FISERO-892829 format. One record per residue (C-alpha): residue number from 1; x, y, z. Coordinates in steps of 0.02 Angstrom, whole numbers, always signed. Layout:
BEGIN
SITE   seq        x        y        z
SITE   NUM        X        Y        Z
...
***
This chain:
BEGIN
SITE   seq        x        y        z
SITE     1    +5849    +2648     +322
SITE     2    +5886    +2490     +221
SITE     3    +5769    +2441      +82
SITE     4    +5775    +2253     +109
SITE     5    +5634    +2154     +189
SITE     6    +5680    +2095     +364
SITE     7    +5629    +1932     +443
SITE     8    +5495    +1966     +575
SITE     9    +5602    +1884     +710
SITE    10    +5764    +1974     +671
SITE    11    +5743    +2110     +801
SITE    12    +5692    +1988     +938
SITE    13    +5836    +1869     +901
SITE    14    +5961    +2012     +896
SITE    15    +5897    +2076    +1063
SITE    16    +5921    +1901    +1135
SITE    17    +6109    +1925    +1118
SITE    18    +6097    +2066    +1245
SITE    19    +5973    +1983    +1363
SITE    20    +6020    +1968    +1547
SITE    21    +6181    +2072    +1541
SITE    22    +6299    +2060    +1690
SITE    23    +6306    +2207    +1809
SITE    24    +6478    +2290    +1823
SITE    25    +6537    +2303    +2004
SITE    26    +6677    +2399    +2087
SITE    27    +6762    +2309    +2230
SITE    28    +6735    +2305    +2375
SITE    29    +6559    +2243    +2346
SITE    30    +6435    +2118    +2415
SITE    31    +6298    +2021    +2326
SITE    32    +6150    +1919    +2386
SITE    33    +6086    +1800    +2254
SITE    34    +5919    +1710    +2279
SITE    35    +5844    +1583    +2160
SITE    36    +5662    +1528    +2176
SITE    37    +5581    +1390    +2075
SITE    38    +5413    +1449    +2009
SITE    39    +5380    +1324    +1869
SITE    40    +5345    +1364    +1688
SITE    41    +5210    +1490    +1729
SITE    42    +5193    +1674    +1693
SITE    43    +5295    +1801    +1791
SITE    44    +5142    +1892    +1859
SITE    45    +5176    +1844    +2040
SITE    46    +5359    +1891    +2026
SITE    47    +5319    +2061    +1952
SITE    48    +5187    +2096    +2082
SITE    49    +5313    +2050    +2216
SITE    50    +5441    +2169    +2139
SITE    51    +5311    +2307    +2135
SITE    52    +5291    +2293    +2322
SITE    53    +5479    +2312    +2343
SITE    54    +5485    +2461    +2226
SITE    55    +5338    +2540    +2316
SITE    56    +5430    +2523    +2482
SITE    57    +5581    +2616    +2410
SITE    58    +5479    +2734    +2299
SITE    59    +5554    +2670    +2135
SITE    60    +5464    +2643    +1969
SITE    61    +5407    +2460    +1957
SITE    62    +5441    +2342    +1812
SITE    63    +5324    +2327    +1663
SITE    64    +5190    +2194    +1672
SITE    65    +5271    +2095    +1530
SITE    66    +5451    +2114    +1589
SITE    67    +5568    +1965    +1596
SITE    68    +5707    +2061    +1685
SITE    69    +5719    +2213    +1796
SITE    70    +5865    +2317    +1860
SITE    71    +5847    +2464    +1979
SITE    72    +5944    +2557    +2113
SITE    73    +5838    +2560    +2271
SITE    74    +5960    +2661    +2375
SITE    75    +6023    +2539    +2508
SITE    76    +6055    +2412    +2371
SITE    77    +6032    +2379    +2188
SITE    78    +5911    +2243    +2135
SITE    79    +5920    +2140    +1976
SITE    80    +5780    +2017    +1937
SITE    81    +5780    +1891    +1795
SITE    82    +5648    +1769    +1740
SITE    83    +5709    +1600    +1674
SITE    84    +5616    +1449    +1608
SITE    85    +5568    +1375    +1775
SITE    86    +5646    +1489    +1904
SITE    87    +5674    +1672    +1946
SITE    88    +5831    +1753    +2015
SITE    89    +5842    +1902    +2132
SITE    90    +6015    +1980    +2145
SITE    91    +6042    +2118    +2275
SITE    92    +6206    +2215    +2260
SITE    93    +6299    +2347    +2358
SITE    94    +6467    +2431    +2324
SITE    95    +6543    +2481    +2489
SITE    96    +6687    +2433    +2604
SITE    97    +6658    +2301    +2737
SITE    98    +6758    +2235    +2884
SITE    99    +6671    +2067    +2907
SITE   100    +6607    +1987    +2748
SITE   101    +6429    +1917    +2745
SITE   102    +6376    +2004    +2907
SITE   103    +6292    +2151    +2820
SITE   104    +6251    +2072    +2654
SITE   105    +6124    +2161    +2542
SITE   106    +5988    +2038    +2590
SITE   107    +5996    +2101    +2769
SITE   108    +5943    +2272    +2705
SITE   109    +5789    +2210    +2614
SITE   110    +5622    +2201    +2706
SITE   111    +5615    +2036    +2799
SITE   112    +5432    +2009    +2756
SITE   113    +5471    +2039    +2572
SITE   114    +5609    +1908    +2573
SITE   115    +5497    +1784    +2662
SITE   116    +5359    +1807    +2532
SITE   117    +5466    +1778    +2375
SITE   118    +5354    +1677    +2256
SITE   119    +5401    +1496    +2231
SITE   120    +5523    +1389    +2328
SITE   121    +5700    +1451    +2358
SITE   122    +5827    +1325    +2294
SITE   123    +5982    +1436    +2304
SITE   124    +6027    +1577    +2421
SITE   125    +6203    +1643    +2408
SITE   126    +6304    +1784    +2486
SITE   127    +6455    +1839    +2383
SITE   128    +6580    +1959    +2460
SITE   129    +6713    +2036    +2349
SITE   130    +6867    +2115    +2425
SITE   131    +6970    +2242    +2330
SITE   132    +7156    +2221    +2298
SITE   133    +7202    +2358    +2422
SITE   134    +7111    +2277    +2569
SITE   135    +7217    +2180    +2696
SITE   136    +7264    +2007    +2635
SITE   137    +7180    +1866    +2733
SITE   138    +7278    +1717    +2791
SITE   139    +7205    +1541    +2799
SITE   140    +7141    +1569    +2976
SITE   141    +7049    +1729    +2929
SITE   142    +6973    +1647    +2776
SITE   143    +6912    +1499    +2879
SITE   144    +6840    +1619    +3009
SITE   145    +6736    +1702    +2873
SITE   146    +6657    +1531    +2842
SITE   147    +6628    +1489    +3026
SITE   148    +6789    +1388    +3028
SITE   149    +6727    +1262    +2901
SITE   150    +6843    +1182    +2775
SITE   151    +6855    +1291    +2621
SITE   152    +6901    +1259    +2439
SITE   153    +6949    +1381    +2304
SITE   154    +7094    +1443    +2199
SITE   155    +7151    +1576    +2078
SITE   156    +7027    +1619    +1941
SITE   157    +7036    +1703    +1771
SITE   158    +7223    +1678    +1746
SITE   159    +7268    +1735    +1922
SITE   160    +7171    +1899    +1916
SITE   161    +7062    +1849    +2062
SITE   162    +7045    +1725    +2204
SITE   163    +6890    +1631    +2261
SITE   164    +6843    +1532    +2417
SITE   165    +6686    +1439    +2471
SITE   166    +6636    +1302    +2592
SITE   167    +6481    +1238    +2500
SITE   168    +6380    +1245    +2661
SITE   169    +6216    +1329    +2707
SITE   170    +6245    +1440    +2859
SITE   171    +6129    +1490    +2999
SITE   172    +6050    +1631    +2898
SITE   173    +6001    +1510    +2760
SITE   174    +6133    +1572    +2637
SITE   175    +6289    +1492    +2565
SITE   176    +6446    +1598    +2557
SITE   177    +6575    +1641    +2424
SITE   178    +6723    +1755    +2457
SITE   179    +6815    +1834    +2309
SITE   180    +6972    +1940    +2310
SITE   181    +6994    +2052    +2161
SITE   182    +7177    +2061    +2108
SITE   183    +7173    +2135    +1934
SITE   184    +6993    +2142    +1875
SITE   185    +6897    +2284    +1795
SITE   186    +6719    +2318    +1855
SITE   187    +6652    +2230    +1701
SITE   188    +6764    +2077    +1727
SITE   189    +6719    +2072    +1912
SITE   190    +6534    +2079    +1867
SITE   191    +6556    +1932    +1749
SITE   192    +6651    +1835    +1882
SITE   193    +6516    +1865    +2012
SITE   194    +6383    +1813    +1888
SITE   195    +6476    +1653    +1843
SITE   196    +6498    +1609    +2026
SITE   197    +6312    +1638    +2058
SITE   198    +6260    +1542    +1902
SITE   199    +6377    +1398    +1946
SITE   200    +6286    +1372    +2110
SITE   201    +6116    +1403    +2032
SITE   202    +6137    +1276    +1893
SITE   203    +6221    +1153    +2011
SITE   204    +6068    +1152    +2123
SITE   205    +5948    +1144    +1976
SITE   206    +6043     +995    +1906
SITE   207    +6049     +910    +2076
SITE   208    +5859     +916    +2092
SITE   209    +5856     +754    +1993
SITE   210    +5958     +660    +2124
SITE   211    +5822     +637    +2258
SITE   212    +5700     +583    +2123
SITE   213    +5825     +455    +2058
SITE   214    +5855     +389    +2233
SITE   215    +5670     +375    +2270
SITE   216    +5636     +287    +2105
SITE   217    +5776     +158    +2121
SITE   218    +5680      +40    +2239
SITE   219    +5528      +47    +2124
SITE   220    +5633       +5    +1972
SITE   221    +5720     -135    +2066
SITE   222    +5550     -208    +2113
SITE   223    +5492     -199    +1932
SITE   224    +5653     -282    +1874
SITE   225    +5623     -424    +1997
SITE   226    +5443     -441    +1940
SITE   227    +5499     -449    +1759
SITE   228    +5629     -583    +1799
SITE   229    +5496     -685    +1889
SITE   230    +5377     -669    +1742
SITE   231    +5512     -727    +1621
SITE   232    +5553     -877    +1730
SITE   233    +5369     -925    +1737
SITE   234    +5357     -898    +1550
SITE   235    +5496    -1024    +1522
SITE   236    +5394    -1156    +1615
SITE   237    +5222    -1104    +1556
SITE   238    +5124    -1241    +1469
SITE   239    +4948    -1175    +1447
SITE   240    +4869    -1027    +1361
SITE   241    +4779     -975    +1520
SITE   242    +4948     -960    +1610
SITE   243    +5019     -856    +1469
SITE   244    +4869     -740    +1470
SITE   245    +4890     -714    +1656
SITE   246    +5076     -680    +1631
SITE   247    +5034     -558    +1492
SITE   248    +4917     -463    +1609
SITE   249    +5055     -453    +1741
SITE   250    +5181     -399    +1610
SITE   251    +5063     -261    +1551
SITE   252    +5053     -200    +1731
SITE   253    +5244     -193    +1740
SITE   254    +5250     -100    +1575
SITE   255    +5121      +27    +1632
SITE   256    +5213      +59    +1796
SITE   257    +5379      +77    +1704
SITE   258    +5304     +205    +1586
SITE   259    +5226     +299    +1733
SITE   260    +5394     +314    +1821
SITE   261    +5482     +361    +1659
SITE   262    +5354     +497    +1623
SITE   263    +5366     +568    +1798
SITE   264    +5557     +580    +1786
SITE   265    +5580     +627    +1604
SITE   266    +5559     +816    +1621
SITE   267    +5670     +834    +1774
SITE   268    +5804     +719    +1704
SITE   269    +5807     +811    +1537
SITE   270    +5818     +979    +1625
SITE   271    +5955     +911    +1738
SITE   272    +6061     +861    +1589
SITE   273    +6044    +1036    +1517
SITE   274    +6092    +1115    +1684
SITE   275    +6238     +994    +1700
SITE   276    +6310    +1060    +1538
SITE   277    +6289    +1239    +1601
SITE   278    +6379    +1194    +1762
SITE   279    +6528    +1131    +1662
SITE   280    +6527    +1287    +1553
SITE   281    +6524    +1404    +1703
SITE   282    +6657    +1305    +1794
SITE   283    +6769    +1308    +1641
SITE   284    +6742    +1495    +1623
SITE   285    +6816    +1523    +1796
SITE   286    +6984    +1455    +1733
SITE   287    +7025    +1397    +1908
SITE   288    +7207    +1361    +1953
SITE   289    +7264    +1246    +2093
SITE   290    +7348    +1329    +2242
SITE   291    +7462    +1238    +2366
SITE   292    +7370    +1181    +2522
SITE   293    +7197    +1219    +2451
SITE   294    +7084    +1098    +2360
SITE   295    +7021    +1174    +2196
SITE   296    +6839    +1224    +2205
SITE   297    +6793    +1139    +2041
SITE   298    +6882     +978    +2093
SITE   299    +6780     +975    +2253
SITE   300    +6623    +1015    +2153
SITE   301    +6646     +876    +2027
SITE   302    +6692     +750    +2161
SITE   303    +6514     +766    +2227
SITE   304    +6423     +825    +2072
SITE   305    +6478     +692    +1947
SITE   306    +6422     +542    +2053
SITE   307    +6252     +626    +2074
SITE   308    +6235     +646    +1888
SITE   309    +6294     +467    +1861
SITE   310    +6160     +407    +1982
SITE   311    +6032     +498    +1875
SITE   312    +6101     +429    +1712
SITE   313    +6116     +254    +1783
SITE   314    +5933     +253    +1833
SITE   315    +5885     +324    +1663
SITE   316    +5980     +181    +1579
SITE   317    +5897      +54    +1693
SITE   318    +5725     +122    +1650
SITE   319    +5765     +118    +1464
SITE   320    +5833      -59    +1477
SITE   321    +5682     -114    +1578
SITE   322    +5566      -40    +1448
SITE   323    +5655     -134    +1308
SITE   324    +5652     -297    +1407
SITE   325    +5467     -276    +1444
SITE   326    +5433     -241    +1260
SITE   327    +5529     -396    +1205
SITE   328    +5444     -505    +1336
SITE   329    +5274     -435    +1284
SITE   330    +5309     -477    +1102
SITE   331    +5364     -652    +1150
SITE   332    +5211     -681    +1258
SITE   333    +5092     -612    +1129
SITE   334    +5172     -722     +996
SITE   335    +5153     -876    +1105
SITE   336    +4974     -833    +1147
SITE   337    +4935     -800     +963
SITE   338    +5015     -965     +911
SITE   339    +4917    -1057    +1046
SITE   340    +4756     -973     +993
SITE   341    +4789    -1015     +811
SITE   342    +4816    -1197     +860
SITE   343    +4653    -1195     +956
SITE   344    +4564    -1115     +810
SITE   345    +4636    -1245     +694
SITE   346    +4576    -1385     +807
SITE   347    +4407    -1302     +820
SITE   348    +4394    -1287     +632
SITE   349    +4441    -1470     +610
SITE   350    +4309    -1518     +737
SITE   351    +4182    -1410     +646
SITE   352    +4231    -1492     +482
SITE   353    +4205    -1664     +556
SITE   354    +4036    -1614     +625
SITE   355    +3988    -1537     +458
SITE   356    +4041    -1697     +369
SITE   357    +3938    -1801     +488
SITE   358    +3791    -1685     +466
SITE   359    +3809    -1702     +278
SITE   360    +3808    -1891     +292
SITE   361    +3658    -1884     +407
SITE   362    +3572    -1763     +289
SITE   363    +3604    -1878     +143
SITE   364    +3534    -2024     +244
SITE   365    +3383    -1923     +295
SITE   366    +3364    -1865     +116
SITE   367    +3355    -2046      +55
SITE   368    +3227    -2088     +186
SITE   369    +3131    -1933     +138
SITE   370    +3125    -1992      -43
SITE   371    +3058    -2160      +13
SITE   372    +2928    -2084     +128
SITE   373    +2869    -1956       +2
SITE   374    +2865    -2087     -134
SITE   375    +2761    -2200      -22
SITE   376    +2630    -2066       +7
SITE   377    +2637    -2013     -175
SITE   378    +2605    -2192     -232
SITE   379    +2458    -2200     -113
SITE   380    +2383    -2050     -198
SITE   381    +2420    -2126     -369
SITE   382    +2335    -2286     -311
SITE   383    +2176    -2191     -269
SITE   384    +2185    -2109     -439
SITE   385    +2205    -2275     -529
SITE   386    +2060    -2352     -433
SITE   387    +1950    -2209     -485
SITE   388    +2002    -2228     -665
SITE   389    +1969    -2416     -657
SITE   390    +1795    -2389     -588
SITE   391    +1761    -2266     -727
SITE   392    +1823    -2396     -852
SITE   393    +1958    -2278     -907
SITE   394    +2103    -2392     -856
SITE   395    +2131    -2533     -980
SITE   396    +2244    -2635     -865
SITE   397    +2222    -2698     -687
SITE   398    +2250    -2570     -548
SITE   399    +2391    -2668     -468
SITE   400    +2486    -2679     -631
SITE   401    +2464    -2494     -664
SITE   402    +2522    -2451     -487
SITE   403    +2677    -2561     -509
SITE   404    +2716    -2473     -672
SITE   405    +2700    -2304     -585
SITE   406    +2823    -2343     -445
SITE   407    +2983    -2303     -540
SITE   408    +2922    -2140     -618
SITE   409    +2852    -2080     -451
SITE   410    +3011    -2121     -354
SITE   411    +3117    -2042     -490
SITE   412    +3011    -1885     -491
SITE   413    +3018    -1870     -301
SITE   414    +3207    -1896     -300
SITE   415    +3229    -1763     -434
SITE   416    +3118    -1639     -340
SITE   417    +3212    -1664     -173
SITE   418    +3381    -1643     -257
SITE   419    +3321    -1488     -349
SITE   420    +3264    -1409     -187
SITE   421    +3430    -1452     -102
SITE   422    +3533    -1378     -245
SITE   423    +3430    -1218     -238
SITE   424    +3463    -1201      -51
SITE   425    +3650    -1236      -70
SITE   426    +3663    -1113     -215
SITE   427    +3580     -972     -116
SITE   428    +3691    -1010      +35
SITE   429    +3664     -921     +203
SITE   430    +3586     -765     +124
SITE   431    +3429     -704     +210
SITE   432    +3359     -632      +48
***
């Protein structure tokens, strides 16, 4: 044992290199490959389903936390693998056959078990592999194996094998692939069969984005038209109320765009990842063109690439629409803000004018208040002077004394009013 301290993930990451190994096969052999989408949930339903199959054939079931399972059930061998959002069931037999696909391994599995596979089946594929010592099929025999449909194919793995398919779902619900082993070891044949199965699996998983893209195109087109109409109205808008109404409509377009983008983002991202896997698996076949036969990968890409371009085109349109909506929103908000600032400026100017008028009126009222208060104050002073005169305490006539008192009284009243006003202005609007 080594003395160094290992990273806690070392063992798990090393085991990942050996996860999902291919199953070696000896030709002649037949394979039924079924892929069911189950979502990113636990594999409990898959494992329970496998337990029923194992119980029917009296074989030990998989562990409750298994992510793959491989067992020989007698009539066929079953290999189950759990992936991120789908599970694969591969049934295999190694025996001679006269007519490929007629007695595929899936025909030996319980029909009720096949019908109850958890999830939704997206790929079902029969692969028949002939050995090099079996009679060579001519073009007519090959077409007959595919119900006389047009087939595509070619030499694979540097001429060590041959592959045919028609890319059609037949009456039993399965697609068909015919392989002739020319110089392949069981391990190489197992890898070839796995690549062929994965090529179809990942092709279908990538193509799941196409219907979504097609369904979303009319919605995006409608939103693009709405945005164009809003921008045209914005160019001719002359009032803040119009711009606010346009901003509300633009916000609705933005929300709908984000909703569509969010609903497509996961599937589109997954589709791009599967697209890369399709190209890797197709390249791994090392297909060579044969006279009179269209290469399988050429046929695949002729249909597959436009589908992926449709997805990418819609993704670009959504991204462009989002940017246009963002720019239009910024422009509208800027115009609304500028208009509101102009209104606020006008309002402040109006308030300043009213405040100035109120100040003038206050000053006028203040002057009148001084006069009125002084008048009443002088009346009181007059009564005081009359009393002093009666008491012989005033040496001058009452009228003269009252006249002398006018200026001091008015001055005192004016000073008192101004002192009160300054106190109020100094304290401001405080409620203390």
